[in-house]
ROSEKOL-795099 format. One record per residue: z negated, x, y negated of N, C-alpha, C in turn; residue in one letter. Coordinates in Angstrom, 1 decimal. Atoms other than C-alpha are relative to their C-alpha. Example, Ala and Ser with C-alpha at 12.3 -4.5 7.8 and 13.67 -1.06 7.14 Angstrom:
# ROSEKOL-795099
<atom><n_pz>0.0</n_pz><n_px>0.9</n_px><n_py>1.2</n_py><ca_pz>-7.8</ca_pz><ca_px>12.3</ca_px><ca_py>4.5</ca_py><c_pz>0.0</c_pz><c_px>0.9</c_px><c_py>-1.2</c_py><r>a</r></atom>
<atom><n_pz>0.0</n_pz><n_px>-0.9</n_px><n_py>1.1</n_py><ca_pz>-7.1</ca_pz><ca_px>13.7</ca_px><ca_py>1.1</ca_py><c_pz>-0.8</c_pz><c_px>-0.8</c_px><c_py>-1.1</c_py><r>s</r></atom>
# end
This chain:
# ROSEKOL-795099
<atom><n_pz>1.3</n_pz><n_px>0.7</n_px><n_py>-0.2</n_py><ca_pz>-139.6</ca_pz><ca_px>107.5</ca_px><ca_py>-147.7</ca_py><c_pz>-1.1</c_pz><c_px>1.0</c_px><c_py>0.4</c_py><r>m</r></atom>
<atom><n_pz>1.1</n_pz><n_px>-0.8</n_px><n_py>-0.3</n_py><ca_pz>-142.9</ca_pz><ca_px>109.2</ca_px><ca_py>-147.7</ca_py><c_pz>-0.9</c_pz><c_px>-0.5</c_px><c_py>1.1</c_py><r>r</r></atom>
<atom><n_pz>0.9</n_pz><n_px>0.4</n_px><n_py>-1.1</n_py><ca_pz>-145.1</ca_pz><ca_px>109.2</ca_px><ca_py>-144.6</ca_py><c_pz>-1.2</c_pz><c_px>0.9</c_px><c_py>0.1</c_py><r>e</r></atom>
<atom><n_pz>1.2</n_pz><n_px>-0.8</n_px><n_py>-0.1</n_py><ca_pz>-148.7</ca_pz><ca_px>110.4</ca_px><ca_py>-144.1</ca_py><c_pz>0.2</c_pz><c_px>1.0</c_px><c_py>1.2</c_py><r>p</r></atom>
<atom><n_pz>-0.1</n_pz><n_px>-1.1</n_px><n_py>-1.0</n_py><ca_pz>-149.1</ca_pz><ca_px>113.6</ca_px><ca_py>-142.0</ca_py><c_pz>-1.3</c_pz><c_px>0.7</c_px><c_py>0.1</c_py><r>f</r></atom>
<atom><n_pz>1.1</n_pz><n_px>-0.9</n_px><n_py>-0.2</n_py><ca_pz>-151.9</ca_pz><ca_px>115.6</ca_px><ca_py>-140.5</ca_py><c_pz>0.4</c_pz><c_px>1.1</c_px><c_py>0.8</c_py><r>q</r></atom>
<atom><n_pz>-0.3</n_pz><n_px>-1.2</n_px><n_py>-0.8</n_py><ca_pz>-151.8</ca_pz><ca_px>119.1</ca_px><ca_py>-139.1</ca_py><c_pz>-0.8</c_pz><c_px>-0.2</c_px><c_py>1.3</c_py><r>i</r></atom>
<atom><n_pz>0.6</n_pz><n_px>0.1</n_px><n_py>-1.3</n_py><ca_pz>-152.5</ca_pz><ca_px>119.0</ca_px><ca_py>-135.4</ca_py><c_pz>0.7</c_pz><c_px>1.0</c_px><c_py>0.9</c_py><r>a</r></atom>
<atom><n_pz>-0.6</n_pz><n_px>-1.1</n_px><n_py>-0.8</n_py><ca_pz>-151.7</ca_pz><ca_px>122.3</ca_px><ca_py>-133.6</ca_py><c_pz>-0.5</c_pz><c_px>-0.1</c_px><c_py>1.4</c_py><r>v</r></atom>
<atom><n_pz>0.4</n_pz><n_px>0.1</n_px><n_py>-1.4</n_py><ca_pz>-151.7</ca_pz><ca_px>122.0</ca_px><ca_py>-129.8</ca_py><c_pz>-0.7</c_pz><c_px>1.3</c_px><c_py>0.5</c_py><r>s</r></atom>
<atom><n_pz>0.6</n_pz><n_px>-1.2</n_px><n_py>-0.7</n_py><ca_pz>-153.8</ca_pz><ca_px>124.3</ca_px><ca_py>-127.6</ca_py><c_pz>1.0</c_pz><c_px>0.9</c_px><c_py>0.5</c_py><r>v</r></atom>
<atom><n_pz>-1.1</n_pz><n_px>-0.8</n_px><n_py>-0.5</n_py><ca_pz>-150.6</ca_pz><ca_px>125.5</ca_px><ca_py>-126.0</ca_py><c_pz>0.6</c_pz><c_px>0.9</c_px><c_py>-1.0</c_py><r>d</r></atom>
<atom><n_pz>-0.6</n_pz><n_px>-0.7</n_px><n_py>1.1</n_py><ca_pz>-149.2</ca_pz><ca_px>126.6</ca_px><ca_py>-129.3</ca_py><c_pz>-1.0</c_pz><c_px>1.2</c_px><c_py>-0.4</c_py><r>v</r></atom>
<atom><n_pz>0.9</n_pz><n_px>-1.0</n_px><n_py>0.4</n_py><ca_pz>-152.4</ca_pz><ca_px>128.5</ca_px><ca_py>-130.2</ca_py><c_pz>-0.1</c_pz><c_px>1.1</c_px><c_py>1.1</c_py><r>l</r></atom>
<atom><n_pz>0.1</n_pz><n_px>-1.0</n_px><n_py>-1.1</n_py><ca_pz>-152.6</ca_pz><ca_px>130.1</ca_px><ca_py>-126.7</ca_py><c_pz>1.3</c_pz><c_px>0.9</c_px><c_py>-0.1</c_py><r>d</r></atom>
<atom><n_pz>-1.3</n_pz><n_px>-0.8</n_px><n_py>0.1</n_py><ca_pz>-148.9</ca_pz><ca_px>131.2</ca_px><ca_py>-127.1</ca_py><c_pz>-0.1</c_pz><c_px>1.0</c_px><c_py>-1.2</c_py><r>d</r></atom>
<atom><n_pz>0.2</n_pz><n_px>-0.9</n_px><n_py>1.1</n_py><ca_pz>-149.7</ca_pz><ca_px>132.7</ca_px><ca_py>-130.5</ca_py><c_pz>-0.9</c_pz><c_px>1.1</c_px><c_py>0.3</c_py><r>l</r></atom>
<atom><n_pz>1.0</n_pz><n_px>-1.1</n_px><n_py>-0.4</n_py><ca_pz>-152.7</ca_pz><ca_px>134.6</ca_px><ca_py>-129.2</ca_py><c_pz>0.7</c_pz><c_px>1.0</c_px><c_py>1.0</c_py><r>r</r></atom>
<atom><n_pz>-0.7</n_pz><n_px>-0.9</n_px><n_py>-1.0</n_py><ca_pz>-150.6</ca_pz><ca_px>135.9</ca_px><ca_py>-126.3</ca_py><c_pz>1.1</c_pz><c_px>0.9</c_px><c_py>-0.7</c_py><r>n</r></atom>
<atom><n_pz>-1.0</n_pz><n_px>-0.8</n_px><n_py>0.8</n_py><ca_pz>-147.8</ca_pz><ca_px>137.0</ca_px><ca_py>-128.7</ca_py><c_pz>-0.6</c_pz><c_px>1.1</c_px><c_py>-0.8</c_py><r>r</r></atom>
<atom><n_pz>0.7</n_pz><n_px>-1.0</n_px><n_py>0.8</n_py><ca_pz>-150.3</ca_pz><ca_px>138.8</ca_px><ca_py>-130.9</ca_py><c_pz>-0.5</c_pz><c_px>1.1</c_px><c_py>0.8</c_py><r>l</r></atom>
<atom><n_pz>0.6</n_pz><n_px>-1.0</n_px><n_py>-0.9</n_py><ca_pz>-151.9</ca_pz><ca_px>140.5</ca_px><ca_py>-128.0</ca_py><c_pz>1.1</c_pz><c_px>0.9</c_px><c_py>0.5</c_py><r>t</r></atom>
<atom><n_pz>-1.1</n_pz><n_px>-0.8</n_px><n_py>-0.5</n_py><ca_pz>-148.5</ca_pz><ca_px>141.7</ca_px><ca_py>-126.8</ca_py><c_pz>0.9</c_pz><c_px>0.7</c_px><c_py>-1.0</c_py><r>n</r></atom>
<atom><n_pz>-0.8</n_pz><n_px>-0.6</n_px><n_py>1.1</n_py><ca_pz>-147.2</ca_pz><ca_px>142.9</ca_px><ca_py>-130.2</ca_py><c_pz>0.0</c_pz><c_px>1.5</c_px><c_py>0.1</c_py><r>t</r></atom>
<atom><n_pz>-0.1</n_pz><n_px>-1.5</n_px><n_py>0.0</n_py><ca_pz>-145.9</ca_pz><ca_px>146.4</ca_px><ca_py>-130.2</ca_py><c_pz>0.3</c_pz><c_px>0.4</c_px><c_py>-1.4</c_py><r>r</r></atom>
<atom><n_pz>-0.2</n_pz><n_px>-0.5</n_px><n_py>1.4</n_py><ca_pz>-146.2</ca_pz><ca_px>148.2</ca_px><ca_py>-133.5</ca_py><c_pz>0.9</c_pz><c_px>1.2</c_px><c_py>0.0</c_py><r>l</r></atom>
<atom><n_pz>-0.9</n_pz><n_px>-1.2</n_px><n_py>0.1</n_py><ca_pz>-143.6</ca_pz><ca_px>150.7</ca_px><ca_py>-134.6</ca_py><c_pz>-0.9</c_pz><c_px>1.3</c_px><c_py>-0.2</c_py><r>p</r></atom>
<atom><n_pz>0.8</n_pz><n_px>-1.2</n_px><n_py>0.1</n_py><ca_pz>-144.8</ca_pz><ca_px>154.3</ca_px><ca_py>-134.5</ca_py><c_pz>-0.2</c_pz><c_px>0.3</c_px><c_py>-1.5</c_py><r>p</r></atom>
<atom><n_pz>0.3</n_pz><n_px>-0.4</n_px><n_py>1.4</n_py><ca_pz>-146.4</ca_pz><ca_px>155.6</ca_px><ca_py>-137.7</ca_py><c_pz>0.7</c_pz><c_px>1.4</c_px><c_py>-0.2</c_py><r>d</r></atom>
<atom><n_pz>-0.8</n_pz><n_px>-1.2</n_px><n_py>0.3</n_py><ca_pz>-143.9</ca_pz><ca_px>158.2</ca_px><ca_py>-139.0</ca_py><c_pz>-0.4</c_pz><c_px>0.7</c_px><c_py>-1.3</c_py><r>v</r></atom>
<atom><n_pz>0.5</n_pz><n_px>-0.7</n_px><n_py>1.1</n_py><ca_pz>-146.0</ca_pz><ca_px>159.3</ca_px><ca_py>-141.9</ca_py><c_pz>0.5</c_pz><c_px>-0.5</c_px><c_py>-1.4</c_py><r>g</r></atom>
<atom><n_pz>-0.4</n_pz><n_px>0.6</n_px><n_py>1.3</n_py><ca_pz>-144.5</ca_pz><ca_px>157.0</ca_px><ca_py>-144.6</ca_py><c_pz>-1.2</c_pz><c_px>-0.8</c_px><c_py>-0.5</c_py><r>i</r></atom>
<atom><n_pz>1.2</n_pz><n_px>0.7</n_px><n_py>0.6</n_py><ca_pz>-147.4</ca_pz><ca_px>156.0</ca_px><ca_py>-146.8</ca_py><c_pz>0.5</c_pz><c_px>-1.0</c_px><c_py>-1.1</c_py><r>a</r></atom>
<atom><n_pz>-0.3</n_pz><n_px>1.0</n_px><n_py>1.0</n_py><ca_pz>-147.4</ca_pz><ca_px>153.0</ca_px><ca_py>-149.1</ca_py><c_pz>0.8</c_pz><c_px>-1.1</c_px><c_py>0.5</c_py><r>g</r></atom>
<atom><n_pz>-0.7</n_pz><n_px>1.2</n_px><n_py>-0.3</n_py><ca_pz>-145.5</ca_pz><ca_px>149.8</ca_px><ca_py>-149.2</ca_py><c_pz>1.5</c_pz><c_px>0.0</c_px><c_py>-0.5</c_py><r>w</r></atom>
<atom><n_pz>-1.3</n_pz><n_px>-0.1</n_px><n_py>0.6</n_py><ca_pz>-142.2</ca_pz><ca_px>151.1</ca_px><ca_py>-150.6</ca_py><c_pz>1.1</c_pz><c_px>-0.4</c_px><c_py>1.0</c_py><r>t</r></atom>
<atom><n_pz>-1.1</n_pz><n_px>0.2</n_px><n_py>-0.9</n_py><ca_pz>-140.2</ca_pz><ca_px>150.9</ca_px><ca_py>-147.4</ca_py><c_pz>-0.4</c_pz><c_px>-1.0</c_px><c_py>1.1</c_py><r>d</r></atom>
<atom><n_pz>0.5</n_pz><n_px>0.8</n_px><n_py>-1.1</n_py><ca_pz>-142.4</ca_pz><ca_px>148.8</ca_px><ca_py>-145.0</ca_py><c_pz>-1.4</c_pz><c_px>-0.3</c_px><c_py>-0.2</c_py><r>r</r></atom>
<atom><n_pz>1.5</n_pz><n_px>0.3</n_px><n_py>0.0</n_py><ca_pz>-145.8</ca_pz><ca_px>147.3</ca_px><ca_py>-144.3</ca_py><c_pz>-0.6</c_pz><c_px>1.2</c_px><c_py>0.7</c_py><r>v</r></atom>
<atom><n_pz>0.7</n_pz><n_px>-1.1</n_px><n_py>-0.6</n_py><ca_pz>-148.3</ca_pz><ca_px>150.1</ca_px><ca_py>-143.5</ca_py><c_pz>-0.5</c_pz><c_px>-0.4</c_px><c_py>1.4</c_py><r>e</r></atom>
<atom><n_pz>0.4</n_pz><n_px>0.4</n_px><n_py>-1.3</n_py><ca_pz>-148.9</ca_pz><ca_px>150.1</ca_px><ca_py>-139.8</ca_py><c_pz>-1.5</c_pz><c_px>-0.3</c_px><c_py>0.2</c_py><r>p</r></atom>
<atom><n_pz>1.4</n_pz><n_px>0.3</n_px><n_py>-0.2</n_py><ca_pz>-152.7</ca_pz><ca_px>150.2</ca_px><ca_py>-140.1</ca_py><c_pz>-0.3</c_pz><c_px>-1.3</c_px><c_py>-0.6</c_py><r>a</r></atom>
<atom><n_pz>0.3</n_pz><n_px>1.4</n_px><n_py>0.6</n_py><ca_pz>-152.7</ca_pz><ca_px>147.1</ca_px><ca_py>-142.4</ca_py><c_pz>0.5</c_pz><c_px>-1.0</c_px><c_py>1.0</c_py><r>y</r></atom>
<atom><n_pz>-0.6</n_pz><n_px>1.0</n_px><n_py>-1.0</n_py><ca_pz>-150.4</ca_pz><ca_px>145.3</ca_px><ca_py>-139.9</ca_py><c_pz>-0.8</c_pz><c_px>-0.1</c_px><c_py>1.2</c_py><r>l</r></atom>
<atom><n_pz>0.8</n_pz><n_px>0.0</n_px><n_py>-1.2</n_py><ca_pz>-152.6</ca_pz><ca_px>146.3</ca_px><ca_py>-137.0</ca_py><c_pz>-1.3</c_pz><c_px>-0.8</c_px><c_py>-0.3</c_py><r>a</r></atom>
<atom><n_pz>1.2</n_pz><n_px>0.8</n_px><n_py>0.4</n_py><ca_pz>-155.7</ca_pz><ca_px>144.9</ca_px><ca_py>-138.8</ca_py><c_pz>0.3</c_pz><c_px>-1.4</c_px><c_py>-0.2</c_py><r>d</r></atom>
<atom><n_pz>-0.3</n_pz><n_px>1.4</n_px><n_py>0.2</n_py><ca_pz>-153.9</ca_pz><ca_px>141.7</ca_px><ca_py>-139.7</ca_py><c_pz>0.2</c_pz><c_px>-0.6</c_px><c_py>1.4</c_py><r>l</r></atom>
<atom><n_pz>-0.2</n_pz><n_px>0.5</n_px><n_py>-1.3</n_py><ca_pz>-152.8</ca_pz><ca_px>141.2</ca_px><ca_py>-136.1</ca_py><c_pz>-1.3</c_pz><c_px>-0.2</c_px><c_py>0.7</c_py><r>i</r></atom>
<atom><n_pz>1.4</n_pz><n_px>0.2</n_px><n_py>-0.6</n_py><ca_pz>-156.4</ca_pz><ca_px>141.8</ca_px><ca_py>-134.9</ca_py><c_pz>-0.7</c_pz><c_px>-1.2</c_px><c_py>-0.6</c_py><r>t</r></atom>
<atom><n_pz>0.7</n_pz><n_px>1.1</n_px><n_py>0.6</n_py><ca_pz>-157.7</ca_pz><ca_px>139.3</ca_px><ca_py>-137.4</ca_py><c_pz>0.6</c_pz><c_px>-1.3</c_px><c_py>0.5</c_py><r>y</r></atom>
<atom><n_pz>-0.6</n_pz><n_px>1.3</n_px><n_py>-0.5</n_py><ca_pz>-155.2</ca_pz><ca_px>136.6</ca_px><ca_py>-136.3</ca_py><c_pz>-0.3</c_pz><c_px>-0.2</c_px><c_py>1.4</c_py><r>w</r></atom>
<atom><n_pz>0.2</n_pz><n_px>0.2</n_px><n_py>-1.4</n_py><ca_pz>-155.9</ca_pz><ca_px>137.3</ca_px><ca_py>-132.7</ca_py><c_pz>-1.5</c_pz><c_px>-0.3</c_px><c_py>0.3</c_py><r>r</r></atom>
<atom><n_pz>1.5</n_pz><n_px>0.1</n_px><n_py>-0.3</n_py><ca_pz>-159.8</ca_pz><ca_px>137.5</ca_px><ca_py>-132.8</ca_py><c_pz>-0.9</c_pz><c_px>-0.6</c_px><c_py>-1.0</c_py><r>t</r></atom>
<atom><n_pz>1.0</n_pz><n_px>0.4</n_px><n_py>1.1</n_py><ca_pz>-161.2</ca_pz><ca_px>136.6</ca_px><ca_py>-136.2</ca_py><c_pz>0.3</c_pz><c_px>-1.3</c_px><c_py>-0.7</c_py><r>g</r></atom>
<atom><n_pz>-0.3</n_pz><n_px>1.2</n_px><n_py>0.7</n_py><ca_pz>-159.3</ca_pz><ca_px>133.6</ca_px><ca_py>-137.4</ca_py><c_pz>-0.4</c_pz><c_px>-1.2</c_px><c_py>0.8</c_py><r>c</r></atom>
<atom><n_pz>0.4</n_pz><n_px>1.3</n_px><n_py>-0.6</n_py><ca_pz>-160.8</ca_pz><ca_px>130.2</ca_px><ca_py>-136.6</ca_py><c_pz>1.1</c_pz><c_px>-1.0</c_px><c_py>-0.4</c_py><r>d</r></atom>
<atom><n_pz>-1.1</n_pz><n_px>0.9</n_px><n_py>0.4</n_py><ca_pz>-157.6</ca_pz><ca_px>128.2</ca_px><ca_py>-136.5</ca_py><c_pz>-0.4</c_pz><c_px>-1.5</c_px><c_py>-0.1</c_py><r>c</r></atom>
<atom><n_pz>0.5</n_pz><n_px>1.4</n_px><n_py>0.0</n_py><ca_pz>-159.4</ca_pz><ca_px>124.9</ca_px><ca_py>-135.8</ca_py><c_pz>-0.7</c_pz><c_px>-0.3</c_px><c_py>-1.4</c_py><r>r</r></atom>
<atom><n_pz>0.7</n_pz><n_px>0.2</n_px><n_py>1.3</n_py><ca_pz>-161.6</ca_pz><ca_px>125.4</ca_px><ca_py>-138.9</ca_py><c_pz>1.0</c_pz><c_px>0.0</c_px><c_py>-1.1</c_py><r>a</r></atom>
<atom><n_pz>-1.0</n_pz><n_px>0.1</n_px><n_py>1.0</n_py><ca_pz>-158.5</ca_pz><ca_px>126.1</ca_px><ca_py>-141.0</ca_py><c_pz>0.7</c_pz><c_px>-1.3</c_px><c_py>0.0</c_py><r>q</r></atom>
<atom><n_pz>-0.7</n_pz><n_px>1.3</n_px><n_py>-0.2</n_py><ca_pz>-156.8</ca_pz><ca_px>123.0</ca_px><ca_py>-139.6</ca_py><c_pz>-0.9</c_pz><c_px>-1.1</c_px><c_py>-0.6</c_py><r>e</r></atom>
<atom><n_pz>0.9</n_pz><n_px>1.0</n_px><n_py>0.6</n_py><ca_pz>-159.9</ca_pz><ca_px>120.9</ca_px><ca_py>-140.6</ca_py><c_pz>0.0</c_pz><c_px>0.1</c_px><c_py>-1.5</c_py><r>r</r></atom>
<atom><n_pz>0.0</n_pz><n_px>-0.2</n_px><n_py>1.4</n_py><ca_pz>-159.9</ca_pz><ca_px>122.5</ca_px><ca_py>-144.0</ca_py><c_pz>1.2</c_pz><c_px>-0.6</c_px><c_py>-0.7</c_py><r>h</r></atom>
<atom><n_pz>-1.3</n_pz><n_px>0.4</n_px><n_py>0.6</n_py><ca_pz>-156.2</ca_pz><ca_px>121.9</ca_px><ca_py>-144.7</ca_py><c_pz>0.1</c_pz><c_px>-1.6</c_px><c_py>0.1</c_py><r>l</r></atom>
<atom><n_pz>-0.1</n_pz><n_px>1.4</n_px><n_py>-0.1</n_py><ca_pz>-156.5</ca_pz><ca_px>118.3</ca_px><ca_py>-143.4</ca_py><c_pz>-0.9</c_pz><c_px>-0.8</c_px><c_py>-1.0</c_py><r>n</r></atom>
<atom><n_pz>0.8</n_pz><n_px>0.6</n_px><n_py>1.0</n_py><ca_pz>-158.9</ca_pz><ca_px>117.5</ca_px><ca_py>-146.2</ca_py><c_pz>1.0</c_pz><c_px>-0.5</c_px><c_py>-1.2</c_py><r>q</r></atom>
<atom><n_pz>-1.0</n_pz><n_px>0.3</n_px><n_py>1.1</n_py><ca_pz>-155.8</ca_pz><ca_px>117.3</ca_px><ca_py>-148.5</ca_py><c_pz>0.9</c_pz><c_px>-1.2</c_px><c_py>0.5</c_py><r>f</r></atom>
<atom><n_pz>-0.9</n_pz><n_px>1.1</n_px><n_py>-0.3</n_py><ca_pz>-153.3</ca_pz><ca_px>114.4</ca_px><ca_py>-148.6</ca_py><c_pz>1.4</c_pz><c_px>0.6</c_px><c_py>0.3</c_py><r>h</r></atom>
<atom><n_pz>-1.3</n_pz><n_px>-0.5</n_px><n_py>-0.4</n_py><ca_pz>-150.3</ca_pz><ca_px>115.6</ca_px><ca_py>-146.6</ca_py><c_pz>0.9</c_pz><c_px>-1.1</c_px><c_py>0.2</c_py><r>h</r></atom>
<atom><n_pz>-1.1</n_pz><n_px>1.0</n_px><n_py>-0.2</n_py><ca_pz>-147.0</ca_pz><ca_px>113.8</ca_px><ca_py>-146.5</ca_py><c_pz>1.2</c_pz><c_px>0.7</c_px><c_py>0.5</c_py><r>s</r></atom>
<atom><n_pz>-1.3</n_pz><n_px>-0.5</n_px><n_py>-0.3</n_py><ca_pz>-143.6</ca_pz><ca_px>114.3</ca_px><ca_py>-145.1</ca_py><c_pz>1.0</c_pz><c_px>-1.0</c_px><c_py>-0.5</c_py><r>r</r></atom>
<atom><n_pz>-1.1</n_pz><n_px>0.9</n_px><n_py>0.6</n_py><ca_pz>-140.3</ca_pz><ca_px>113.0</ca_px><ca_py>-146.5</ca_py><c_pz>1.3</c_pz><c_px>0.8</c_px><c_py>0.3</c_py><r>a</r></atom>
<atom><n_pz>-1.3</n_pz><n_px>-0.6</n_px><n_py>-0.1</n_py><ca_pz>-136.6</ca_pz><ca_px>113.6</ca_px><ca_py>-146.1</ca_py><c_pz>0.7</c_pz><c_px>-0.1</c_px><c_py>-1.4</c_py><r>t</r></atom>
<atom><n_pz>-0.7</n_pz><n_px>0.0</n_px><n_py>1.3</n_py><ca_pz>-134.8</ca_pz><ca_px>114.6</ca_px><ca_py>-149.3</ca_py><c_pz>1.4</c_pz><c_px>0.7</c_px><c_py>0.2</c_py><r>v</r></atom>
<atom><n_pz>-1.4</n_pz><n_px>-0.5</n_px><n_py>-0.2</n_py><ca_pz>-131.0</ca_pz><ca_px>115.0</ca_px><ca_py>-149.2</ca_py><c_pz>0.2</c_pz><c_px>0.7</c_px><c_py>1.3</c_py><r>d</r></atom>
<atom><n_pz>-0.2</n_pz><n_px>-0.5</n_px><n_py>-1.3</n_py><ca_pz>-131.2</ca_pz><ca_px>115.5</ca_px><ca_py>-145.5</ca_py><c_pz>-0.9</c_pz><c_px>1.1</c_px><c_py>0.5</c_py><r>g</r></atom>
<atom><n_pz>0.9</n_pz><n_px>-1.0</n_px><n_py>-0.3</n_py><ca_pz>-133.9</ca_pz><ca_px>118.1</ca_px><ca_py>-145.6</ca_py><c_pz>-1.4</c_pz><c_px>-0.5</c_px><c_py>0.2</c_py><r>t</r></atom>
<atom><n_pz>1.4</n_pz><n_px>0.5</n_px><n_py>-0.4</n_py><ca_pz>-137.3</ca_pz><ca_px>117.4</ca_px><ca_py>-143.9</ca_py><c_pz>-1.0</c_pz><c_px>0.9</c_px><c_py>-0.8</c_py><r>r</r></atom>
<atom><n_pz>1.0</n_pz><n_px>-0.8</n_px><n_py>0.8</n_py><ca_pz>-140.2</ca_pz><ca_px>118.4</ca_px><ca_py>-146.2</ca_py><c_pz>-1.4</c_pz><c_px>-0.4</c_px><c_py>0.4</c_py><r>l</r></atom>
<atom><n_pz>1.4</n_pz><n_px>0.2</n_px><n_py>-0.2</n_py><ca_pz>-143.9</ca_pz><ca_px>118.7</ca_px><ca_py>-145.7</ca_py><c_pz>-0.6</c_pz><c_px>0.4</c_px><c_py>-1.4</c_py><r>h</r></atom>
<atom><n_pz>0.6</n_pz><n_px>-0.4</n_px><n_py>1.3</n_py><ca_pz>-146.0</ca_pz><ca_px>118.6</ca_px><ca_py>-148.9</ca_py><c_pz>-1.4</c_pz><c_px>-0.6</c_px><c_py>-0.1</c_py><r>f</r></atom>
<atom><n_pz>1.4</n_pz><n_px>0.5</n_px><n_py>0.4</n_py><ca_pz>-149.5</ca_pz><ca_px>118.0</ca_px><ca_py>-150.3</ca_py><c_pz>0.1</c_pz><c_px>-0.6</c_px><c_py>-1.3</c_py><r>i</r></atom>
<atom><n_pz>0.0</n_pz><n_px>0.7</n_px><n_py>1.2</n_py><ca_pz>-149.9</ca_pz><ca_px>115.5</ca_px><ca_py>-153.0</ca_py><c_pz>-1.5</c_pz><c_px>-0.3</c_px><c_py>-0.4</c_py><r>h</r></atom>
<atom><n_pz>1.3</n_pz><n_px>0.2</n_px><n_py>0.4</n_py><ca_pz>-153.3</ca_pz><ca_px>115.7</ca_px><ca_py>-154.7</ca_py><c_pz>0.0</c_pz><c_px>-0.4</c_px><c_py>-1.5</c_py><r>e</r></atom>
<atom><n_pz>0.0</n_pz><n_px>0.3</n_px><n_py>1.4</n_py><ca_pz>-153.9</ca_pz><ca_px>113.9</ca_px><ca_py>-158.0</ca_py><c_pz>-1.0</c_pz><c_px>0.9</c_px><c_py>-0.8</c_py><r>p</r></atom>
<atom><n_pz>0.9</n_pz><n_px>-0.8</n_px><n_py>0.8</n_py><ca_pz>-155.4</ca_pz><ca_px>115.9</ca_px><ca_py>-160.8</ca_py><c_pz>-1.2</c_pz><c_px>-0.7</c_px><c_py>-0.4</c_py><r>g</r></atom>
<atom><n_pz>1.3</n_pz><n_px>0.6</n_px><n_py>0.4</n_py><ca_pz>-158.9</ca_pz><ca_px>115.4</ca_px><ca_py>-162.0</ca_py><c_pz>-0.2</c_pz><c_px>0.2</c_px><c_py>-1.5</c_py><r>v</r></atom>
# end
């Protein structure tokens, strides 16, 4: 059975995420360039900084909640999905 769903992230969860991002320890840069073996440390550092200070999670939540979200259980697996009719 399909049930309506809206994204509603608690302040506690966002605070925990911010704390985890602040306390992230990056691996040392050992001179490996490119994406062959891992994420480049500089890219990862920029991404962490964006998530910690630049991302407006509430704005993203409002944007995503403009869509028709639903949840359902299929063969015992709980699913979250967006169903938007085509135009």
